[in-house]
Structure formats: C-alpha cells, structure tokens
C-alpha positions as CSV (number, residue, x, y, z in Angstrom):
1,M,-64.8,-19.8,42.8
2,T,-67.7,-21.2,45.2
3,P,-67.7,-25.0,45.6
4,P,-70.7,-27.0,44.5
5,D,-73.1,-28.0,47.2
6,V,-72.8,-31.8,47.6
7,T,-75.0,-32.2,50.6
8,A,-78.1,-34.3,50.1
9,S,-81.2,-35.2,52.1
10,A,-81.9,-38.8,53.3
11,A,-84.8,-39.2,51.1
12,E,-82.6,-38.4,48.0
13,L,-80.1,-41.0,49.0
14,T,-82.3,-43.9,49.9
15,G,-85.3,-43.5,47.6
16,P,-88.8,-43.1,48.2
17,Q,-90.3,-44.5,51.2
18,L,-94.0,-45.0,52.4
19,R,-94.7,-42.2,55.3
20,P,-97.8,-41.3,56.6
21,D,-96.8,-37.5,56.5
22,R,-95.6,-37.4,52.8
23,T,-97.9,-36.5,50.0
24,A,-97.3,-36.8,46.2
25,G,-99.2,-35.5,43.3
26,G,-101.4,-37.4,41.0
27,T,-101.6,-41.0,39.3
28,A,-102.0,-42.0,35.7
29,P,-105.3,-41.1,34.2
30,D,-106.4,-44.8,34.1
31,G,-105.3,-45.3,37.7
32,S,-102.7,-48.0,36.4
33,R,-98.9,-47.9,36.4
34,L,-96.6,-50.2,34.2
35,S,-93.1,-51.1,35.3
36,P,-90.3,-51.8,34.4
37,D,-90.7,-51.3,30.6
38,G,-93.2,-48.2,30.7
39,A,-92.1,-44.6,31.0
40,P,-91.6,-43.5,34.7
41,A,-94.2,-41.2,36.3
42,T,-91.5,-38.7,37.4
43,Q,-87.9,-38.1,36.8
44,R,-85.8,-38.8,39.8
45,A,-82.1,-38.4,40.6
46,T,-80.4,-41.4,42.2
47,A,-77.2,-41.5,44.2
48,S,-74.6,-44.1,43.2
49,T,-72.7,-44.2,46.1
50,V,-73.0,-42.4,49.6
51,Q,-69.9,-40.4,50.6
52,S,-68.3,-40.7,54.1
53,A,-69.2,-38.5,56.9
54,S,-66.0,-36.6,56.6
55,T,-66.2,-36.0,52.8
56,V,-69.7,-34.4,53.4
57,Q,-68.4,-32.2,56.0
58,S,-65.4,-31.0,54.2
59,A,-67.6,-30.2,51.3
60,A,-69.9,-28.1,53.4
61,N,-66.9,-26.3,54.9
62,G,-65.8,-25.1,51.3
63,Q,-62.9,-27.6,51.1
64,A,-64.5,-29.9,48.4
65,G,-62.2,-28.4,45.7
66,Q,-59.0,-29.6,47.3
67,S,-60.6,-33.0,47.9
68,A,-61.6,-33.3,44.4
69,A,-58.2,-32.4,43.2
70,S,-56.4,-34.8,45.5
71,A,-58.8,-37.4,44.0
72,V,-58.0,-36.7,40.4
73,Q,-54.3,-36.6,41.4
74,S,-54.5,-40.0,43.0
75,V,-56.4,-41.4,39.7
76,A,-53.5,-40.0,37.5
77,N,-51.1,-41.7,39.4
78,G,-52.6,-45.0,38.8
79,S,-54.1,-45.6,42.4
80,T,-57.6,-46.7,43.0
81,G,-59.4,-44.5,45.6
82,Q,-61.4,-46.2,48.3
83,S,-64.5,-44.1,47.5
84,A,-64.3,-45.5,43.7
85,A,-64.0,-49.1,44.9
86,N,-66.9,-48.6,47.3
87,G,-69.0,-47.1,44.4
88,S,-68.2,-49.8,42.0
89,T,-69.1,-52.5,44.6
90,G,-72.5,-50.8,45.4
91,Q,-73.4,-50.2,41.8
92,S,-72.8,-54.0,41.0
93,A,-74.8,-55.1,44.2
94,W,-77.7,-52.8,42.8
95,D,-77.6,-53.9,39.2
96,A,-77.8,-57.7,40.6
97,R,-80.9,-56.8,42.7
98,R,-82.6,-55.2,39.8
99,A,-81.8,-58.1,37.4
100,A,-83.2,-60.5,40.1
101,A,-86.2,-58.5,40.4
102,R,-86.9,-58.5,36.7
103,V,-87.7,-62.1,36.9
104,G,-91.6,-62.8,37.3
105,V,-93.5,-65.9,38.5
106,E,-92.9,-68.5,35.4
107,G,-91.6,-65.5,33.4
108,Q,-94.8,-63.6,33.3
109,R,-95.9,-60.1,34.8
110,L,-98.2,-60.4,37.8
111,R,-101.3,-58.3,37.8
112,V,-101.3,-56.5,41.3
113,L,-104.4,-54.5,42.4
114,L,-103.6,-51.9,45.3
115,V,-106.6,-51.1,47.3
116,E,-105.5,-47.8,48.8
117,D,-107.5,-44.7,49.4
118,D,-104.6,-42.3,49.9
119,P,-103.3,-40.9,46.6
120,G,-100.0,-40.2,48.2
121,D,-99.4,-43.7,49.4
122,A,-100.9,-45.1,46.2
123,F,-98.1,-43.0,44.3
124,L,-95.3,-44.2,46.7
125,V,-96.3,-47.9,46.2
126,G,-95.9,-47.4,42.4
127,E,-92.5,-45.5,43.0
128,L,-91.2,-48.6,45.1
129,L,-92.2,-51.0,42.3
130,D,-90.5,-48.8,39.6
131,E,-87.5,-48.3,41.5
132,A,-87.2,-52.2,42.0
133,D,-88.1,-53.0,38.4
134,A,-90.5,-55.4,39.8
135,P,-92.2,-57.4,37.0
136,V,-95.7,-56.4,38.0
137,T,-98.7,-54.6,36.4
138,L,-100.2,-52.3,39.0
139,R,-103.8,-50.8,39.1
140,T,-105.1,-48.8,41.9
141,V,-108.6,-48.4,43.4
142,P,-109.7,-46.4,46.4
143,T,-112.6,-48.6,47.6
144,M,-113.4,-52.2,48.5
145,A,-116.6,-52.2,46.2
146,E,-114.3,-51.3,43.2
147,A,-111.7,-54.1,44.3
148,L,-114.4,-56.7,44.6
149,A,-115.7,-55.9,41.0
150,D,-111.9,-56.4,39.8
151,L,-110.7,-59.5,41.4
152,H,-111.0,-61.8,38.7
153,H,-108.4,-60.0,36.6
154,V,-105.6,-60.0,39.2
155,D,-103.2,-62.2,40.8
156,C,-102.3,-60.3,44.1
157,V,-104.2,-57.5,46.1
158,L,-102.3,-55.1,48.2
159,L,-104.9,-54.2,50.8
160,D,-105.0,-51.2,53.1
161,L,-107.0,-51.8,56.2
162,G,-108.3,-48.2,56.6
163,L,-110.7,-47.8,53.5
164,P,-113.8,-45.7,53.3
165,D,-116.2,-48.7,53.1
166,A,-114.3,-51.2,54.9
167,S,-111.9,-50.9,58.1
168,G,-109.8,-53.4,59.8
169,L,-110.2,-56.9,59.1
170,D,-113.4,-56.6,57.4
171,G,-111.9,-55.7,54.0
172,L,-110.0,-58.8,54.1
173,R,-113.1,-61.0,54.9
174,H,-114.8,-59.4,52.0
175,L,-112.0,-60.4,49.6
176,L,-111.8,-63.9,51.1
177,R,-115.5,-64.3,50.8
178,A,-115.3,-63.5,47.1
179,G,-113.6,-66.8,46.7
180,T,-111.6,-66.0,43.7
181,G,-108.5,-67.6,45.0
182,V,-106.3,-64.4,44.6
183,A,-103.3,-63.8,46.9
184,I,-103.8,-61.0,49.6
185,C,-101.0,-59.0,51.0
186,V,-102.1,-56.5,53.8
187,L,-100.2,-53.2,53.2
188,T,-100.9,-50.9,56.2
189,G,-99.5,-48.2,58.4
190,L,-100.7,-50.2,61.5
191,A,-97.5,-51.8,62.9
192,D,-99.5,-54.0,65.2
193,E,-98.1,-57.7,65.6
194,H,-101.4,-59.1,66.9
195,L,-103.2,-57.5,64.0
196,G,-100.7,-59.0,61.6
197,M,-101.3,-62.6,63.2
198,A,-104.8,-62.1,63.1
199,A,-104.9,-61.2,59.4
200,V,-102.6,-64.2,58.5
201,A,-104.7,-66.5,60.5
202,E,-107.7,-65.0,58.7
203,G,-106.2,-66.0,55.2
204,A,-103.8,-63.2,54.1
205,Q,-100.6,-64.4,52.7
206,D,-98.6,-61.5,54.2
207,Y,-98.6,-58.4,56.6
208,L,-96.4,-55.5,55.4
209,V,-96.1,-52.2,57.3
210,K,-95.7,-48.9,55.4
211,G,-92.4,-47.4,55.8
212,R,-90.8,-50.6,56.5
213,V,-90.5,-52.1,53.2
214,D,-88.4,-51.1,50.0
215,G,-89.1,-52.0,46.4
216,I,-87.2,-55.2,46.3
217,L,-88.9,-56.5,49.6
218,L,-92.4,-55.5,48.3
219,S,-91.7,-57.1,44.9
220,R,-90.6,-60.2,46.6
221,A,-93.4,-60.4,49.1
222,I,-95.9,-60.0,46.1
223,R,-94.2,-63.1,44.3
224,Y,-94.1,-65.1,47.5
225,A,-97.7,-64.5,48.3
226,V,-98.8,-65.7,44.9
227,E,-96.8,-68.9,45.2
228,R,-98.1,-69.5,48.7
229,R,-101.6,-69.1,47.3
230,R,-101.1,-71.6,44.6
231,A,-99.5,-73.9,46.9
232,D,-102.5,-73.8,49.3
233,E,-105.1,-74.4,46.5
234,N,-102.9,-77.4,45.2
235,A,-102.9,-78.7,48.8
236,L,-106.7,-78.1,49.0
237,R,-107.4,-79.9,45.5
238,L,-105.0,-82.7,46.8
239,R,-107.2,-83.2,49.8
240,E,-110.4,-83.1,47.9
241,A,-109.1,-85.8,45.7
242,E,-107.9,-87.9,48.7
243,L,-111.5,-87.7,50.1
244,R,-113.1,-88.5,46.7
245,Q,-110.8,-91.5,46.3
246,A,-111.6,-92.8,49.8
247,E,-115.4,-92.4,49.1
248,S,-115.0,-94.4,45.6
249,A,-113.0,-97.0,47.5
250,R,-115.9,-97.4,49.8
251,L,-118.3,-97.7,46.9
252,E,-115.9,-100.1,45.1
253,R,-116.1,-102.6,47.9
254,G,-119.8,-102.5,47.4
255,L,-119.4,-103.1,43.7
256,L,-116.7,-105.6,43.8
257,P,-117.5,-107.9,46.8
258,Q,-115.7,-111.0,47.9
259,P,-117.6,-114.0,46.7
260,L,-119.3,-116.5,49.1
261,M,-118.1,-119.8,48.0
262,E,-116.6,-122.8,49.7
263,P,-113.3,-123.9,48.1
264,G,-113.4,-127.2,45.9
265,I,-116.6,-126.8,44.3
266,A,-115.5,-124.6,41.4
267,V,-112.7,-121.8,40.6
268,L,-114.1,-118.3,40.2
269,E,-112.0,-115.5,38.4
270,T,-113.1,-112.0,38.7
271,F,-112.1,-108.9,36.6
272,Y,-113.1,-105.2,36.6
273,R,-111.8,-102.1,34.9
274,P,-113.6,-98.6,34.6
275,G,-113.8,-97.4,31.3
276,R,-112.6,-93.8,31.4
277,Q,-108.8,-93.2,31.8
278,R,-107.9,-92.5,35.7
279,A,-111.7,-93.1,36.6
280,L,-112.4,-94.9,39.9
281,L,-115.8,-95.8,39.5
282,G,-118.3,-97.1,36.9
283,G,-121.7,-98.7,36.9
284,D,-120.8,-102.3,36.3
285,F,-121.0,-104.7,39.4
286,Y,-121.0,-108.6,39.9
287,D,-121.5,-111.1,42.7
288,A,-121.2,-114.8,43.3
289,V,-122.8,-116.7,46.2
290,Q,-123.3,-120.5,47.1
291,T,-126.7,-121.4,47.7
292,G,-126.4,-125.2,48.4
293,P,-123.7,-128.1,48.7
294,A,-123.0,-127.9,45.1
295,R,-125.1,-125.0,43.8
296,L,-123.6,-121.7,42.8
297,A,-125.4,-118.4,41.6
298,L,-123.5,-115.6,39.6
299,L,-124.6,-112.1,38.8
300,V,-123.0,-109.6,36.4
301,G,-124.9,-106.3,35.8
302,D,-124.6,-102.8,34.2
303,V,-126.2,-99.5,35.2
304,C,-126.1,-97.0,32.3
305,G,-123.5,-94.3,32.8
306,H,-120.4,-93.6,35.0
307,G,-119.7,-92.0,38.2
308,A,-120.7,-92.1,41.9
309,E,-124.4,-92.0,41.5
310,E,-124.2,-94.9,38.9
311,A,-122.1,-97.0,41.2
312,A,-124.1,-96.2,44.1
313,L,-127.2,-97.8,42.4
314,G,-125.2,-100.7,41.2
315,V,-124.2,-101.3,44.9
316,A,-127.8,-101.3,45.9
317,L,-128.9,-103.8,43.1
318,R,-125.9,-106.1,44.0
319,V,-126.8,-106.0,47.7
320,A,-130.3,-106.7,47.0
321,W,-129.7,-109.5,44.6
322,R,-127.2,-111.2,47.3
323,A,-129.8,-110.7,50.1
324,L,-132.7,-112.1,48.3
325,T,-130.5,-115.0,46.7
326,L,-129.4,-116.0,50.3
327,A,-132.9,-115.8,51.4
328,R,-133.8,-118.5,48.7
329,V,-136.5,-116.2,46.9
330,P,-137.5,-118.0,43.9
331,E,-135.8,-117.1,40.8
332,D,-139.2,-116.0,39.0
333,D,-139.7,-113.3,41.8
334,L,-135.9,-112.3,42.1
335,I,-135.8,-110.1,38.9
336,P,-139.1,-108.2,39.4
337,A,-137.9,-107.5,43.0
338,L,-134.5,-106.0,41.6
339,E,-136.4,-103.9,38.9
340,R,-138.5,-102.5,41.9
341,V,-135.4,-101.6,43.7
342,L,-134.0,-99.9,40.5
343,M,-137.1,-97.8,40.0
344,T,-137.2,-96.6,43.5
345,E,-133.5,-95.5,43.9
346,R,-132.5,-94.4,40.3
347,R,-132.3,-90.5,39.9
348,S,-134.3,-90.3,36.6
349,E,-136.8,-92.3,34.6
350,E,-134.0,-92.5,31.8
351,V,-131.7,-94.8,34.1
352,F,-131.8,-98.4,33.4
353,A,-129.8,-101.5,34.0
354,T,-128.9,-104.6,32.2
355,M,-128.3,-108.0,34.0
356,A,-127.4,-111.5,33.7
357,T,-127.7,-114.3,36.1
358,V,-126.3,-117.9,36.2
359,T,-127.2,-120.6,38.4
360,V,-125.0,-123.6,38.3
361,D,-125.8,-127.1,39.7
362,V,-122.3,-128.6,39.7
363,A,-123.4,-132.0,40.7
364,A,-125.9,-132.2,37.8
365,D,-123.5,-130.4,35.3
366,E,-126.5,-128.0,34.5
367,A,-126.9,-124.4,34.3
368,S,-129.9,-121.9,34.3
369,V,-129.3,-118.5,32.7
370,R,-131.5,-115.3,32.7
371,M,-130.6,-112.3,30.5
372,C,-132.3,-108.9,30.9
373,G,-130.9,-106.8,28.1
374,H,-127.5,-108.3,28.7
375,P,-125.0,-110.0,26.2
376,P,-125.1,-113.8,26.5
377,P,-122.6,-115.8,28.6
378,L,-120.1,-117.9,26.8
379,L,-119.7,-121.8,27.4
380,I,-116.2,-122.9,27.1
381,S,-115.1,-126.6,26.5
382,G,-111.7,-127.1,25.4
383,D,-111.1,-124.9,22.5
384,T,-114.9,-124.8,21.7
385,V,-116.6,-121.5,22.5
386,R,-120.2,-120.8,22.1
387,P,-122.7,-118.1,23.3
388,V,-125.5,-119.6,25.6
389,A,-128.8,-119.7,23.7
390,G,-131.2,-118.0,25.9
391,N,-134.6,-116.1,26.2
392,P,-133.6,-112.4,26.2
393,A,-135.9,-110.3,28.3
394,M,-136.0,-106.5,28.4
395,M,-133.7,-104.3,30.4
396,L,-134.6,-103.4,33.9
397,G,-136.5,-100.2,34.3
398,V,-137.6,-99.6,30.7
399,L,-140.8,-101.7,30.5
400,P,-141.6,-102.6,34.3
401,G,-143.3,-106.0,34.8
402,M,-141.9,-107.6,31.5
403,E,-141.5,-111.6,32.3
404,S,-137.7,-113.1,32.2
405,R,-137.7,-116.9,31.4
406,P,-134.5,-119.1,32.2
407,S,-132.8,-121.3,29.7
408,R,-131.6,-124.6,30.9
409,V,-128.1,-125.4,29.6
410,P,-126.4,-128.8,30.0
411,L,-122.7,-128.7,30.9
412,P,-119.9,-130.7,29.2
413,G,-117.4,-132.5,31.6
414,D,-114.7,-129.7,31.3
415,W,-117.1,-126.7,31.3
416,A,-116.1,-123.0,32.0
417,I,-118.7,-120.1,31.9
418,L,-117.7,-116.6,31.0
419,V,-120.2,-113.9,32.0
420,Y,-119.3,-110.2,31.1
421,T,-120.5,-106.8,30.4
422,D,-120.9,-105.1,27.1
423,G,-117.8,-102.9,27.5
424,L,-115.9,-105.9,26.3
425,I,-117.5,-106.3,23.1
426,E,-118.3,-102.7,22.1
427,G,-114.7,-101.9,21.2
428,R,-114.0,-101.0,17.6
429,V,-112.4,-103.6,15.4
430,G,-111.6,-102.3,11.9
431,D,-114.8,-100.8,10.5
432,G,-117.0,-102.7,13.0
433,R,-117.2,-103.7,16.7
434,L,-115.5,-106.8,18.3
435,G,-119.3,-108.3,19.1
436,V,-119.9,-111.7,20.7
437,A,-118.6,-113.4,17.5
438,G,-115.3,-111.7,17.7
439,L,-115.2,-112.4,21.4
440,C,-115.8,-116.1,20.9
441,R,-113.0,-116.1,18.3
442,L,-110.6,-114.3,20.8
443,V,-111.4,-117.0,23.5
444,S,-110.9,-119.9,21.2
445,A,-107.4,-118.4,20.1
446,H,-106.5,-118.2,23.9
447,R,-107.5,-121.8,24.4
448,R,-105.4,-122.9,21.7
449,T,-102.4,-121.3,23.1
450,G,-102.5,-123.7,26.2
451,A,-102.4,-120.9,28.4
452,P,-104.2,-121.4,31.8
453,L,-108.0,-120.3,32.1
454,A,-107.2,-118.0,35.0
455,D,-105.3,-115.8,32.6
456,L,-108.3,-115.3,30.1
457,P,-110.1,-112.5,31.6
458,G,-107.0,-110.1,31.7
459,W,-106.0,-111.5,28.2
460,L,-109.2,-110.7,26.5
461,F,-109.2,-107.2,28.0
462,A,-105.7,-106.5,26.6
463,Q,-106.7,-107.8,23.1
464,A,-109.9,-105.8,23.2
465,E,-108.0,-102.6,24.0
466,E,-105.3,-103.4,21.4
467,R,-107.9,-104.0,18.6
468,N,-109.7,-100.7,19.7
469,G,-106.7,-98.7,19.4
470,D,-107.6,-96.7,22.6
471,P,-108.7,-97.4,26.1
472,L,-112.2,-98.8,26.0
473,A,-114.9,-96.2,26.5
474,D,-117.3,-98.2,28.7
475,D,-116.6,-100.2,31.9
476,V,-115.8,-103.9,31.8
477,A,-116.7,-106.6,34.3
478,M,-116.1,-110.3,33.9
479,L,-116.8,-113.4,36.0
480,L,-115.1,-116.7,34.7
481,L,-116.4,-119.8,36.6
482,T,-114.4,-123.0,35.9
483,R,-115.2,-126.6,37.1
484,D,-112.5,-127.6,39.7
485,G,-109.8,-129.3,38.0
486,A,-110.6,-127.9,34.5
487,Q,-107.6,-126.1,32.7
C-alpha cells in the first residue's frame, strides 16, 4: 500500500502572503469583500499543526504508515503524544487570536478602502483580512480619482504608492488635501525606511510593507490607525477650543472692566452671566468711573445678539463711553457720540443697542438717569423698591439723532441703585414674564430677609432662573451701587 503524501509547501502551511511575484484570479463583481460573516471567495485548506522535520522526512521515505501505527498505539495505551499536545496548544492560540480580531472599534465594522491597481495584491489583502476574521468591510478601487470620490464613506484607506494616476507620496498628499479626516495606512512593496518616515511625517497613520504583515497585524494596524486619527482630531478640537477661550477671555476683560473708583465713596457690586449654557461671551457690558470727588458715573448696555462680534461691539461702546466720560464730555453730547460709534462699527443696519447711564452726586444725594430703550433702574431704600421714573428714549442705531433727556432723582439717606439688562426680567413666570414689577417684588422679598445687599445680584439671578424653570435665554449684567454704610 502506498503511503499518503503528507509533504506541504510553505504557502499552504503559513497562509496567503503579499508577494510581488504572486498573482491570483479575480475579485467580487462590485469590487468589495465582506469578512468574517460573508462567504469566502475561495475554499482553502488550513493546517492545524506543523509536523516536525523528522516526521515529514520519514513520511517522504515511505515510513509514515509505521509512524501512524505507533501513534495510534500510544493513544490506545492512554498516553498523550507530543504532537497532539502541540496541535492542541496551537489551535487554542489560533482561536484566541481570531476571537480578539472579531472585536471592532466600539463594536462596529470599519469601512476600509483599498487603493490598489494590482488585482493580485488586492485579492491577497482580502485573503489576509478574511483569514484573521477582521471586523472590516473592504472595498477596492484601482485609481486615486476613484478613491477621492469615495472618501466620505470610509474610516480607513490602505494606500499603495504606485498608482496609475499618483505615485510616491503624491497620492498621500491628495488624500490629506481632501480634508475628510479619514485614517490612512500606506501599504506598499517599497521597504524604504526613509520613505516610511516621510509618509508618517506627511500625515499617514502607519507605513506597512507588503509581504511583511499577516492578517492579524493588518487588522490591528487598521484599528490603531482609526483610533490615532480620532485622537489627533480630538487634540485639534481641544486646541481650537483653547484658542477660542483665550480670545473670549480677552474680549471679556473689555466687557467687564475694573471700575475706576476711590474707596470710601460708595460700594459697587458687579454681576455678569452669559445667556447660553457654556457660552463664553454675550453682548451685555457695563462700566463705572469716578468723575469728581463725590461724583460717580455708571453704564449698563446691551448689544442685540450673542457671540464674539456682538461682544467686540460692546467693548467698543464701553471703551468709547469711558474715554468720553473721563474727558468730561457733556452728557447731552455723550449719547449721540456713542450712537455714531455703534453705526460705524456694527456689521449690519439691523444691529442696535440699549443703554442706561446713571450719574450720582453722592454729596448732594441726587442722581441723573438716561435710558435709551433700556429697562429702568431700581431705587432701593430699606425694603421699599421702585423703578426710576425717567424719560425713555429710542434704542441706539434705530432712529439716529433722537434726543435723550435726563431724569433727576433725589436719593434717600440709605439709598441703593440697581442697574440691569433686560435678560434678568425676560424669564418666564407662569404664563407671563417676570417684568419690572416682578423684579421689584423679588428685591423687596430679599430686603425683608435681612440679607446683605452685596448678595442681592446673585440672589436675584438664582430666583429668576428658578422661576423660569431653565437657564435664562439672554445675557444678564447688573451693577448695584450702594451708599457707603448702607446695608
């Protein structure tokens, strides 16, 4: 009886490898391959264990029958052969590797685009991923033009550097310029260390050489490349957020300056909150300066809208007001000058601003109030709260040239003045809004508790949000000026 031929080639024992001299026939009609749950393109035999060199040689010499008989006898006697042990261990390790390879990024299959013009190499890449049960969906295109048209539908690109319409690193640069954020692994037959370093420096996530990777390594490289690309994008977004935050901080310093006041004249409390959750800037602004030995000027304003442009316009108005006030420009000329600044700096004619200015003569216990489309300040004395009766004027930038007239307000001995933006009173309360009357009731309730006046701005904001049921939609700015010694 002729013994069976148990000799095997290296390719049959180790599985498919990418080699420049190997060719294979055909791909699927649509150019795509599915693994591991799709049917394999070819049926291939796999070896569960590799026999020792002496066993292969004895089989070639016609002695395999005797070796097989002795092996059967040893199993019948209850002993375990060394070859069986090696085969069991090898199979367990293989199963563990396949189970690990089945797990994709976040449990999902990755969409991989292979850019390869050699049908043989394209076939072998699919064989490698099939053999490793890689959690990927593979699609193959032969040219860079087709790859660029398909980038929005993939997670990773396997790129050959020798394409008909792109050679060397030019293909990589084409993919990077597309700006889709896809991970890129160079898969080429060029074992050039310097070229690999240049490819990674250009922006590739990995550089792989054909014939030096198996299915497990290729699957792992794809998954790692996708995660590295995501990490790079997250780092870039974080850096951009940090730059925006730094820019916003600079604008915020312009919106919310340090008051120019000597101590001992009056006590000033400031408050500001942007209206949107996690927002950094809004269009509200305030300022306070001392213009005489016992004379103070306050400003609270609101540019319509939210964001950096509105904040920049608010900074321009506030700085202009401070400069004109310190230059002792008459109050009748100050508001028209600010309106000219607004009309010059605004991005469109629809942008307007509201404003309230209060000039307090502490020695004379008198205040002068001007309101341009702004809610009236509140005058507080004990637990008595009332809005200042003034002469409202038009918002700045709506009807240029409209005159604003001041209102003279006598101040009681224990006075306090609250100036605020409309974001505080526009919150919902039941079926209506808080309004000026509701704000007066809240201030009276706070004064009856005996709490310090310094806590009033923060307390009012918390009460308005609680009644609104959600964060207030608009920005809120407040100035609370209290006569020194008043509680």
